[in-house]
ROKE-970881 format. One record per residue: residue number from 1; residue in one letter; x, y, z of N, C-alpha, C in turn. Coordinates in pm, whole numbers. Example, Ala and Ser with C-alpha at 12.3 -4.5 7.8 and 13.67 -1.06 7.14 Angstrom:
[atom 1, "a", [1319, -569, 780], [1230, -450, 780], [1320, -330, 780]]
[atom 2, "s", [1285, -225, 708], [1367, -106, 714], [1290, 3, 787]]
***
This chain:
[atom 1, "x", [1549, 1541, 3207], [1608, 1454, 3106], [1556, 1312, 3129]]
[atom 2, "x", [1511, 1247, 3022], [1459, 1112, 3035], [1573, 1016, 3067]]
[atom 3, "x", [1541, 913, 3144], [1642, 816, 3182], [1619, 684, 3109]]
[atom 4, "x", [1721, 604, 3101], [1709, 475, 3035], [1632, 378, 3123]]
[atom 5, "x", [1539, 306, 3062], [1457, 212, 3137], [1534, 83, 3162]]
[atom 6, "x", [1485, 3, 3258], [1548, -127, 3283], [1546, -212, 3158]]
[atom 7, "x", [1634, -308, 3149], [1645, -393, 3031], [1520, -474, 3004]]
[atom 8, "x", [1435, -493, 3107], [1315, -574, 3089], [1223, -511, 2985]]
[atom 9, "x", [1213, -380, 2985], [1124, -316, 2889], [1181, -327, 2748]]
[atom 10, "x", [1312, -309, 2733], [1372, -319, 2602], [1364, -462, 2549]]
[atom 11, "x", [1372, -558, 2638], [1364, -697, 2595], [1225, -731, 2541]]
[atom 12, "x", [1124, -663, 2590], [988, -688, 2545], [958, -622, 2411]]
[atom 13, "x", [1050, -540, 2361], [1029, -470, 2235], [1152, -487, 2145]]
[atom 14, "x", [1183, -609, 2106], [1302, -631, 2025], [1288, -569, 1887]]
[atom 15, "x", [1403, -532, 1828], [1402, -478, 1692], [1373, -592, 1594]]
[atom 16, "x", [1280, -570, 1500], [1254, -673, 1400], [1375, -687, 1308]]
[atom 17, "x", [1394, -805, 1253], [1507, -829, 1166], [1458, -860, 1025]]
[atom 18, "x", [1540, -821, 927], [1509, -853, 789], [1396, -771, 730]]
[atom 19, "x", [1364, -654, 787], [1258, -572, 734], [1316, -447, 666]]
[atom 20, "x", [1239, -391, 575], [1278, -264, 516], [1243, -153, 613]]
[atom 21, "x", [1346, -83, 660], [1324, 19, 761], [1296, 156, 698]]
[atom 22, "x", [1229, 241, 774], [1210, 378, 730], [1346, 447, 723]]
[atom 23, "x", [1373, 518, 615], [1506, 574, 594], [1515, 723, 625]]
[atom 24, "x", [1403, 792, 639], [1412, 936, 663], [1426, 967, 812]]
[atom 25, "x", [1464, 1090, 843], [1504, 1128, 978], [1390, 1159, 1075]]
[atom 26, "x", [1418, 1127, 1201], [1332, 1165, 1314], [1423, 1224, 1421]]
[atom 27, "x", [1369, 1312, 1504], [1450, 1375, 1608], [1379, 1366, 1742]]
[atom 28, "x", [1456, 1332, 1845], [1403, 1320, 1981], [1461, 1430, 2069]]
[atom 29, "x", [1374, 1504, 2137], [1416, 1606, 2233], [1370, 1561, 2371]]
[atom 30, "x", [1461, 1533, 2460], [1426, 1479, 2592], [1353, 1580, 2679]]
[atom 31, "x", [1380, 1709, 2658], [1319, 1812, 2741], [1296, 1936, 2655]]
[atom 32, "x", [1174, 1958, 2615], [1143, 2070, 2527], [1153, 2203, 2599]]
[atom 33, "x", [1194, 2307, 2525], [1193, 2442, 2582], [1080, 2526, 2521]]
[atom 34, "x", [986, 2457, 2456], [868, 2523, 2400], [773, 2562, 2514]]
[atom 35, "x", [735, 2688, 2522], [652, 2735, 2634], [513, 2673, 2631]]
[atom 36, "x", [466, 2631, 2514], [332, 2572, 2504], [330, 2426, 2548]]
[atom 37, "x", [431, 2350, 2510], [432, 2209, 2549], [479, 2191, 2692]]
[atom 38, "x", [567, 2279, 2739], [628, 2258, 2870], [750, 2168, 2854]]
[atom 39, "x", [823, 2147, 2962], [950, 2075, 2955], [931, 1923, 2956]]
[atom 40, "x", [866, 1873, 2855], [845, 1728, 2843], [910, 1680, 2713]]
[atom 41, "x", [926, 1548, 2697], [985, 1497, 2573], [895, 1526, 2453]]
[atom 42, "x", [956, 1564, 2342], [884, 1585, 2216], [968, 1529, 2103]]
[atom 43, "x", [904, 1498, 1992], [977, 1450, 1876], [939, 1532, 1753]]
[atom 44, "x", [1025, 1523, 1653], [1002, 1592, 1526], [1022, 1492, 1413]]
[atom 45, "x", [927, 1488, 1322], [936, 1397, 1207], [969, 1476, 1081]]
[atom 46, "x", [1043, 1416, 991], [1074, 1481, 866], [946, 1526, 794]]
[atom 47, "x", [957, 1634, 717], [841, 1687, 645], [788, 1589, 541]]
[atom 48, "x", [869, 1489, 505], [825, 1388, 408], [707, 1307, 461]]
[atom 49, "x", [688, 1307, 593], [575, 1234, 652], [443, 1309, 638]]
[atom 50, "x", [449, 1437, 605], [326, 1517, 597], [244, 1479, 474]]
[atom 51, "x", [114, 1456, 492], [30, 1415, 379], [-3, 1530, 285]]
[atom 52, "x", [-14, 1498, 157], [-53, 1598, 58], [-197, 1644, 80]]
[atom 53, "x", [-277, 1561, 147], [-417, 1595, 171], [-433, 1707, 274]]
[atom 54, "x", [-329, 1736, 350], [-339, 1840, 453], [-338, 1978, 389]]
[atom 55, "x", [-446, 2056, 403], [-450, 2189, 341], [-352, 2287, 404]]
[atom 56, "x", [-310, 2261, 527], [-215, 2349, 595], [-75, 2339, 534]]
[atom 57, "x", [-53, 2236, 454], [78, 2217, 392], [110, 2330, 296]]
[atom 58, "x", [6, 2390, 239], [25, 2499, 143], [17, 2636, 209]]
[atom 59, "x", [-2, 2638, 340], [-9, 2765, 411], [-95, 2752, 535]]
[atom 60, "x", [-45, 2804, 648], [-121, 2799, 773], [-62, 2705, 876]]
[atom 61, "x", [41, 2628, 838], [102, 2533, 932], [190, 2609, 1032]]
[atom 62, "x", [155, 2597, 1161], [230, 2668, 1266], [373, 2617, 1277]]
[atom 63, "x", [397, 2490, 1239], [529, 2429, 1256], [636, 2490, 1166]]
[atom 64, "x", [593, 2570, 1068], [690, 2634, 979], [740, 2767, 1038]]
[atom 65, "x", [687, 2801, 1155], [721, 2930, 1215], [852, 2925, 1294]]
[atom 66, "x", [920, 3035, 1301], [1026, 3065, 1396], [1128, 2952, 1413]]
[atom 67, "x", [1167, 2928, 1541], [1273, 2833, 1570], [1232, 2690, 1540]]
[atom 68, "x", [1104, 2656, 1561], [1059, 2522, 1528], [1072, 2497, 1379]]
[atom 69, "x", [1038, 2597, 1299], [1050, 2582, 1155], [1194, 2559, 1111]]
[atom 70, "x", [1288, 2628, 1173], [1429, 2610, 1140], [1478, 2471, 1182]]
[atom 71, "x", [1433, 2427, 1300], [1469, 2293, 1349], [1412, 2187, 1256]]
[atom 72, "x", [1286, 2203, 1218], [1218, 2106, 1131], [1289, 2094, 996]]
[atom 73, "x", [1334, 2206, 943], [1404, 2205, 815], [1532, 2123, 824]]
[atom 74, "x", [1603, 2134, 935], [1728, 2059, 953], [1701, 1909, 967]]
[atom 75, "x", [1591, 1874, 1036], [1555, 1733, 1047], [1519, 1678, 909]]
[atom 76, "x", [1448, 1757, 832], [1405, 1714, 699], [1521, 1699, 602]]
[atom 77, "x", [1619, 1791, 607], [1732, 1781, 512], [1841, 1686, 560]]
[atom 78, "x", [1824, 1628, 679], [1917, 1527, 728], [2035, 1579, 807]]
[atom 79, "x", [2042, 1710, 827], [2154, 1765, 905], [2130, 1754, 1055]]
[atom 80, "x", [2012, 1709, 1092], [1980, 1688, 1233], [1887, 1568, 1243]]
[atom 81, "x", [1896, 1494, 1351], [1810, 1377, 1367], [1883, 1246, 1341]]
[atom 82, "x", [1806, 1138, 1327], [1864, 1006, 1313], [1768, 912, 1245]]
[atom 83, "x", [1813, 791, 1218], [1729, 690, 1155], [1616, 648, 1248]]
[atom 84, "x", [1516, 588, 1192], [1400, 546, 1271], [1437, 443, 1376]]
[atom 85, "x", [1522, 350, 1340], [1563, 246, 1434], [1636, 307, 1554]]
[atom 86, "x", [1727, 400, 1529], [1798, 468, 1637], [1702, 554, 1719]]
[atom 87, "x", [1608, 615, 1651], [1506, 698, 1717], [1423, 616, 1816]]
[atom 88, "x", [1388, 494, 1778], [1307, 410, 1865], [1378, 377, 1996]]
[atom 89, "x", [1510, 366, 1991], [1585, 340, 2114], [1566, 453, 2215]]
[atom 90, "x", [1555, 575, 2165], [1534, 689, 2255], [1391, 692, 2307]]
[atom 91, "x", [1297, 648, 2226], [1158, 640, 2273], [1149, 541, 2389]]
[atom 92, "x", [1226, 432, 2381], [1226, 333, 2489], [1290, 386, 2617]]
[atom 93, "x", [1363, 496, 2606], [1428, 553, 2724], [1332, 640, 2806]]
[atom 94, "x", [1214, 667, 2752], [1117, 750, 2824], [1062, 670, 2943]]
[atom 95, "x", [1062, 729, 3059], [1015, 660, 3179], [866, 628, 3172]]
[atom 96, "x", [824, 514, 3227], [683, 478, 3229], [598, 588, 3294]]
[atom 97, "x", [483, 613, 3236], [392, 713, 3290], [421, 855, 3244]]
[atom 98, "x", [530, 874, 3171], [568, 1009, 3125], [479, 1055, 3010]]
[atom 99, "x", [431, 1177, 3020], [354, 1238, 2911], [452, 1294, 2809]]
[atom 100, "x", [432, 1263, 2682], [520, 1315, 2578], [445, 1325, 2447]]
[atom 101, "x", [497, 1410, 2360], [430, 1436, 2233], [517, 1393, 2115]]
[atom 102, "x", [459, 1313, 2030], [526, 1278, 1905], [481, 1375, 1796]]
[atom 103, "x", [576, 1416, 1711], [542, 1497, 1595], [502, 1640, 1627]]
[atom 104, "x", [585, 1713, 1701], [557, 1856, 1719], [560, 1924, 1582]]
[atom 105, "x", [630, 1862, 1488], [627, 1897, 1347], [639, 1766, 1271]]
[atom 106, "x", [570, 1755, 1159], [569, 1630, 1086], [450, 1545, 1127]]
[atom 107, "x", [445, 1422, 1077], [329, 1335, 1099], [375, 1194, 1135]]
[atom 108, "x", [286, 1099, 1121], [315, 960, 1153], [411, 899, 1051]]
[atom 109, "x", [480, 791, 1087], [571, 725, 991], [499, 690, 861]]
[atom 110, "x", [567, 710, 752], [509, 684, 621], [512, 809, 536]]
[atom 111, "x", [551, 796, 412], [563, 911, 324], [428, 957, 271]]
[atom 112, "x", [404, 1087, 277], [282, 1144, 220], [155, 1096, 289]]
[atom 113, "x", [56, 1061, 210], [-76, 1026, 264], [-80, 890, 333]]
[atom 114, "x", [16, 805, 303], [10, 667, 352], [87, 649, 483]]
[atom 115, "x", [27, 574, 576], [93, 538, 700], [172, 409, 679]]
[atom 116, "x", [296, 409, 725], [374, 285, 727], [331, 209, 851]]
[atom 117, "x", [240, 115, 833], [178, 47, 947], [279, -29, 1031]]
[atom 118, "x", [378, -89, 966], [479, -164, 1041], [558, -72, 1134]]
[atom 119, "x", [599, 44, 1080], [677, 136, 1162], [594, 203, 1269]]
[atom 120, "x", [466, 227, 1240], [380, 287, 1342], [363, 193, 1460]]
[atom 121, "x", [343, 66, 1435], [325, -27, 1546], [457, -46, 1621]]
[atom 122, "x", [569, -35, 1552], [699, -39, 1621], [711, 81, 1716]]
[atom 123, "x", [667, 196, 1669], [670, 315, 1754], [579, 299, 1874]]
[atom 124, "x", [458, 248, 1851], [362, 231, 1961], [413, 130, 2064]]
[atom 125, "x", [476, 24, 2019], [529, -76, 2111], [649, -22, 2188]]
[atom 126, "x", [730, 59, 2122], [843, 121, 2192], [796, 215, 2302]]
[atom 127, "x", [677, 271, 2283], [622, 368, 2378], [534, 306, 2485]]
[atom 128, "x", [524, 175, 2489], [438, 109, 2587], [470, 155, 2729]]
[atom 129, "x", [364, 182, 2804], [381, 222, 2944], [395, 371, 2962]]
[atom 130, "x", [414, 446, 2852], [423, 590, 2859], [287, 650, 2823]]
[atom 131, "x", [278, 783, 2828], [154, 851, 2790], [179, 932, 2663]]
[atom 132, "x", [224, 861, 2560], [254, 926, 2434], [128, 963, 2358]]
[atom 133, "x", [133, 1076, 2290], [19, 1119, 2207], [70, 1197, 2087]]
[atom 134, "x", [-14, 1203, 1985], [21, 1277, 1866], [-105, 1310, 1787]]
[atom 135, "x", [-85, 1370, 1670], [-195, 1410, 1582], [-159, 1367, 1440]]
[atom 136, "x", [-260, 1342, 1358], [-231, 1306, 1219], [-330, 1369, 1123]]
[atom 137, "x", [-275, 1417, 1012], [-357, 1465, 901], [-362, 1361, 789]]
[atom 138, "x", [-304, 1244, 813], [-312, 1139, 712], [-460, 1108, 686]]
[atom 139, "x", [-500, 1091, 562], [-642, 1066, 532], [-690, 935, 594]]
[atom 140, "x", [-817, 931, 638], [-870, 812, 704], [-910, 700, 608]]
[atom 141, "x", [-813, 649, 534], [-837, 535, 448], [-851, 410, 534]]
[atom 142, "x", [-898, 303, 475], [-915, 179, 552], [-783, 131, 610]]
[atom 143, "x", [-677, 135, 529], [-546, 89, 576], [-491, 180, 686]]
[atom 144, "x", [-505, 311, 667], [-455, 404, 768], [-530, 390, 899]]
[atom 145, "x", [-661, 376, 892], [-740, 361, 1014], [-706, 232, 1088]]
[atom 146, "x", [-682, 126, 1013], [-643, -1, 1075], [-512, 15, 1152]]
[atom 147, "x", [-416, 85, 1092], [-287, 107, 1156], [-302, 194, 1281]]
[atom 148, "x", [-382, 298, 1270], [-403, 388, 1384], [-469, 315, 1500]]
[atom 149, "x", [-571, 237, 1471], [-641, 163, 1578], [-548, 65, 1647]]
[atom 150, "x", [-460, 2, 1572], [-364, -91, 1631], [-270, -18, 1727]]
[atom 151, "x", [-228, 103, 1688], [-138, 181, 1773], [-209, 230, 1897]]
[atom 152, "x", [-333, 274, 1883], [-410, 321, 1998], [-433, 205, 2095]]
[atom 153, "x", [-455, 87, 2043], [-474, -31, 2127], [-350, -58, 2211]]
[atom 154, "x", [-234, -22, 2161], [-108, -39, 2234], [-90, 68, 2342]]
[atom 155, "x", [-177, 170, 2341], [-168, 276, 2442], [-110, 406, 2391]]
[atom 156, "x", [-86, 414, 2260], [-31, 534, 2197], [-147, 612, 2136]]
[atom 157, "x", [-180, 728, 2193], [-297, 803, 2150], [-269, 883, 2023]]
[atom 158, "x", [-350, 858, 1920], [-339, 931, 1794], [-468, 1006, 1768]]
[atom 159, "x", [-459, 1139, 1762], [-575, 1223, 1736], [-589, 1250, 1587]]
[atom 160, "x", [-707, 1225, 1532], [-733, 1262, 1393], [-751, 1413, 1388]]
[atom 161, "x", [-683, 1479, 1295], [-684, 1625, 1289], [-786, 1675, 1187]]
[atom 162, "x", [-883, 1749, 1235], [-984, 1808, 1149], [-945, 1948, 1105]]
[atom 163, "x", [-977, 1983, 982], [-945, 2115, 929], [-1049, 2220, 969]]
[atom 164, "x", [-1162, 2172, 1021], [-1272, 2259, 1063], [-1363, 2178, 1153]]
[atom 165, "x", [-1461, 2241, 1214], [-1554, 2168, 1300], [-1642, 2074, 1217]]
[atom 166, "x", [-1674, 2114, 1096], [-1752, 2027, 1008], [-1671, 1902, 973]]
[atom 167, "x", [-1545, 1921, 945], [-1456, 1809, 915], [-1440, 1720, 1038]]
[atom 168, "x", [-1436, 1780, 1157], [-1424, 1704, 1281], [-1543, 1610, 1300]]
[atom 169, "x", [-1661, 1656, 1260], [-1779, 1569, 1267], [-1761, 1445, 1181]]
[atom 170, "x", [-1707, 1462, 1062], [-1688, 1348, 972], [-1585, 1251, 1031]]
[atom 171, "x", [-1477, 1306, 1086], [-1373, 1221, 1143], [-1422, 1146, 1267]]
[atom 172, "x", [-1514, 1205, 1342], [-1563, 1144, 1466], [-1637, 1014, 1442]]
[atom 173, "x", [-1682, 993, 1321], [-1754, 870, 1289], [-1666, 746, 1299]]
[atom 174, "x", [-1535, 767, 1300], [-1442, 654, 1304], [-1416, 604, 1446]]
[atom 175, "x", [-1471, 672, 1547], [-1456, 625, 1684], [-1320, 646, 1744]]
[atom 176, "x", [-1244, 742, 1691], [-1111, 774, 1741], [-1110, 917, 1796]]
[atom 177, "x", [-1014, 952, 1881], [-1008, 1089, 1933], [-984, 1188, 1819]]
[atom 178, "x", [-1048, 1305, 1828], [-1043, 1404, 1721], [-1010, 1542, 1777]]
[atom 179, "x", [-930, 1616, 1701], [-904, 1757, 1730], [-939, 1836, 1604]]
[atom 180, "x", [-947, 1968, 1616], [-984, 2048, 1499], [-926, 2188, 1509]]
[atom 181, "x", [-895, 2245, 1393], [-857, 2386, 1387], [-983, 2469, 1403]]
[atom 182, "x", [-977, 2571, 1486], [-1093, 2657, 1511], [-1077, 2792, 1444]]
[atom 183, "x", [-1185, 2844, 1386], [-1181, 2982, 1337], [-1170, 3075, 1457]]
[atom 184, "x", [-1109, 3189, 1439], [-1080, 3278, 1550], [-1203, 3317, 1630]]
[atom 185, "x", [-1317, 3337, 1563], [-1436, 3381, 1636], [-1498, 3271, 1721]]
[atom 186, "x", [-1463, 3145, 1692], [-1523, 3033, 1765], [-1483, 3030, 1911]]
[atom 187, "x", [-1364, 3081, 1943], [-1316, 3075, 2081], [-1399, 3164, 2174]]
[atom 188, "x", [-1478, 3254, 2118], [-1561, 3342, 2200], [-1697, 3281, 2231]]
[atom 189, "x", [-1727, 3168, 2169], [-1857, 3103, 2185], [-1859, 3019, 2312]]
[atom 190, "x", [-1962, 3036, 2393], [-1979, 2953, 2512], [-2045, 2822, 2472]]
[atom 191, "x", [-2006, 2714, 2538], [-2061, 2582, 2509], [-2049, 2551, 2360]]
[atom 192, "x", [-1929, 2563, 2309], [-1901, 2542, 2168], [-1927, 2396, 2129]]
[atom 193, "x", [-1992, 2378, 2014], [-2019, 2245, 1961], [-1992, 2243, 1811]]
[atom 194, "x", [-1981, 2124, 1756], [-1967, 2108, 1612], [-2105, 2127, 1548]]
[atom 195, "x", [-2114, 2135, 1416], [-2244, 2147, 1349], [-2342, 2035, 1386]]
[atom 196, "x", [-2288, 1917, 1418], [-2373, 1804, 1454], [-2392, 1790, 1605]]
[atom 197, "x", [-2346, 1890, 1680], [-2373, 1893, 1823], [-2271, 1828, 1914]]
[atom 198, "x", [-2158, 1790, 1861], [-2055, 1731, 1946], [-1987, 1840, 2028]]
[atom 199, "x", [-1964, 1817, 2158], [-1900, 1920, 2243], [-1755, 1942, 2204]]
[atom 200, "x", [-1711, 2068, 2214], [-1574, 2105, 2180], [-1512, 2178, 2298]]
[atom 201, "x", [-1393, 2136, 2338], [-1317, 2202, 2443], [-1199, 2273, 2377]]
[atom 202, "x", [-1191, 2404, 2395], [-1079, 2479, 2340], [-953, 2444, 2419]]
[atom 203, "x", [-844, 2417, 2348], [-717, 2381, 2411], [-686, 2474, 2529]]
[atom 204, "x", [-679, 2421, 2651], [-654, 2504, 2769], [-523, 2583, 2762]]
[atom 205, "x", [-422, 2527, 2695], [-293, 2595, 2686], [-299, 2721, 2599]]
[atom 206, "x", [-403, 2731, 2515], [-418, 2852, 2433], [-496, 2960, 2507]]
[atom 207, "x", [-554, 2922, 2620], [-634, 3018, 2697], [-558, 3076, 2816]]
[atom 208, "x", [-456, 3006, 2861], [-383, 3051, 2980], [-234, 3028, 2964]]
[atom 209, "x", [-155, 3127, 2999], [-9, 3113, 2993], [44, 3022, 3103]]
[atom 210, "x", [-41, 2986, 3197], [1, 2901, 3308], [-26, 2753, 3282]]
[atom 211, "x", [-86, 2723, 3167], [-117, 2584, 3133], [-34, 2543, 3012]]
[atom 212, "x", [26, 2425, 3020], [104, 2370, 2909], [51, 2231, 2875]]
[atom 213, "x", [101, 2174, 2767], [65, 2036, 2734], [101, 1943, 2850]]
[atom 214, "x", [215, 1971, 2913], [262, 1886, 3022], [167, 1888, 3141]]
[atom 215, "x", [109, 2003, 3172], [20, 2012, 3288], [-125, 1980, 3253]]
[atom 216, "x", [-156, 1976, 3122], [-294, 1950, 3079], [-318, 1802, 3051]]
[atom 217, "x", [-262, 1753, 2944], [-272, 1611, 2912], [-401, 1565, 2847]]
[atom 218, "x", [-491, 1656, 2811], [-618, 1615, 2752], [-600, 1538, 2622]]
[atom 219, "x", [-505, 1580, 2541], [-486, 1516, 2411], [-435, 1372, 2421]]
[atom 220, "x", [-389, 1333, 2538], [-340, 1196, 2555], [-451, 1100, 2596]]
[atom 221, "x", [-571, 1152, 2619], [-684, 1069, 2663], [-763, 1023, 2540]]
[atom 222, "x", [-745, 899, 2502], [-807, 848, 2379], [-958, 829, 2391]]
[atom 223, "x", [-1008, 813, 2512], [-1151, 784, 2531], [-1231, 906, 2575]]
[atom 224, "x", [-1180, 1026, 2551], [-1251, 1146, 2596], [-1380, 1165, 2513]]
[atom 225, "x", [-1485, 1222, 2574], [-1613, 1239, 2506], [-1630, 1373, 2435]]
[atom 226, "x", [-1522, 1438, 2399], [-1530, 1568, 2334], [-1415, 1588, 2236]]
[atom 227, "x", [-1433, 1684, 2148], [-1331, 1723, 2050], [-1251, 1837, 2110]]
[atom 228, "x", [-1122, 1840, 2083], [-1037, 1950, 2130], [-1013, 2045, 2013]]
[atom 229, "x", [-1036, 2173, 2037], [-1020, 2272, 1931], [-897, 2358, 1953]]
[atom 230, "x", [-825, 2383, 1844], [-706, 2467, 1848], [-727, 2592, 1764]]
[atom 231, "x", [-735, 2708, 1827], [-750, 2831, 1751], [-630, 2851, 1659]]
[atom 232, "x", [-654, 2901, 1540], [-545, 2931, 1447], [-446, 3025, 1515]]
[atom 233, "x", [-316, 2991, 1506], [-216, 3073, 1572], [-86, 3072, 1493]]
[atom 234, "x", [6, 3159, 1529], [133, 3169, 1460], [129, 3275, 1352]]
[atom 235, "x", [242, 3289, 1282], [252, 3393, 1180], [166, 3364, 1058]]
[atom 236, "x", [120, 3239, 1044], [35, 3203, 932], [-109, 3180, 976]]
[atom 237, "x", [-148, 3241, 1087], [-280, 3217, 1145], [-394, 3260, 1052]]
[atom 238, "x", [-372, 3363, 971], [-477, 3410, 881], [-515, 3301, 781]]
[atom 239, "x", [-415, 3228, 728], [-443, 3121, 633], [-513, 3004, 703]]
[atom 240, "x", [-467, 2972, 824], [-529, 2864, 900], [-674, 2899, 935]]
[atom 241, "x", [-696, 3026, 965], [-830, 3073, 999], [-922, 3058, 878]]
[atom 242, "x", [-873, 3087, 761], [-952, 3074, 639], [-989, 2929, 613]]
[atom 243, "x", [-894, 2837, 640], [-921, 2694, 622], [-1027, 2647, 722]]
[atom 244, "x", [-1017, 2692, 847], [-1113, 2652, 951], [-1253, 2702, 920]]
[atom 245, "x", [-1263, 2813, 849], [-1393, 2871, 815], [-1452, 2814, 687]]
[atom 246, "x", [-1372, 2732, 617], [-1419, 2680, 488], [-1511, 2561, 511]]
***
């Protein structure tokens, strides 16, 4: 269970006053029971944050599966979770150096394709000193990229999510960490690379039951020289596999 940090850290991240706050729900779990992530802090964002540009939104999204899908639905309909301002207080309770994942379901603050840059930087500042990481399918518009780079500069790692290895090549041009959905046959390839020759490391947690996000931590490294690939998985893996092959 995460503990509350000394007041010095909270004092360095005061709540802004007189701003329009994000009104939809976010949920903080201090200790996940997900076997893939391991027992580390994770968060869930309302489905309203998911961009329309994400092809997995229409089928193939693993987050709609099983217990996570039921939890996500409750966060989205408001029966579970809390306001963004209250949510940030819990992010500040994460101990320095702790690895944690934002958005096990959902995306960055902001409705649909657009990032709410003000709220994203508030989240990044609340997470200062921790090893927070996440992924985004928000389109790489100029405004979105500016917001993402500001958050990464604060130490909050945001991975651009590619729908395929070809898409990952396009996203890599922005100089930010990139991950990609992999077609099922790709995991059998030795020395896997993108079409343009960028090295790809298959998520270690998908290869071994003894490795979790908590023990791995690759996705939290913003300056890594490779793309991380995630094989299509879950009950909707066939649809995700089709997207990765497109």
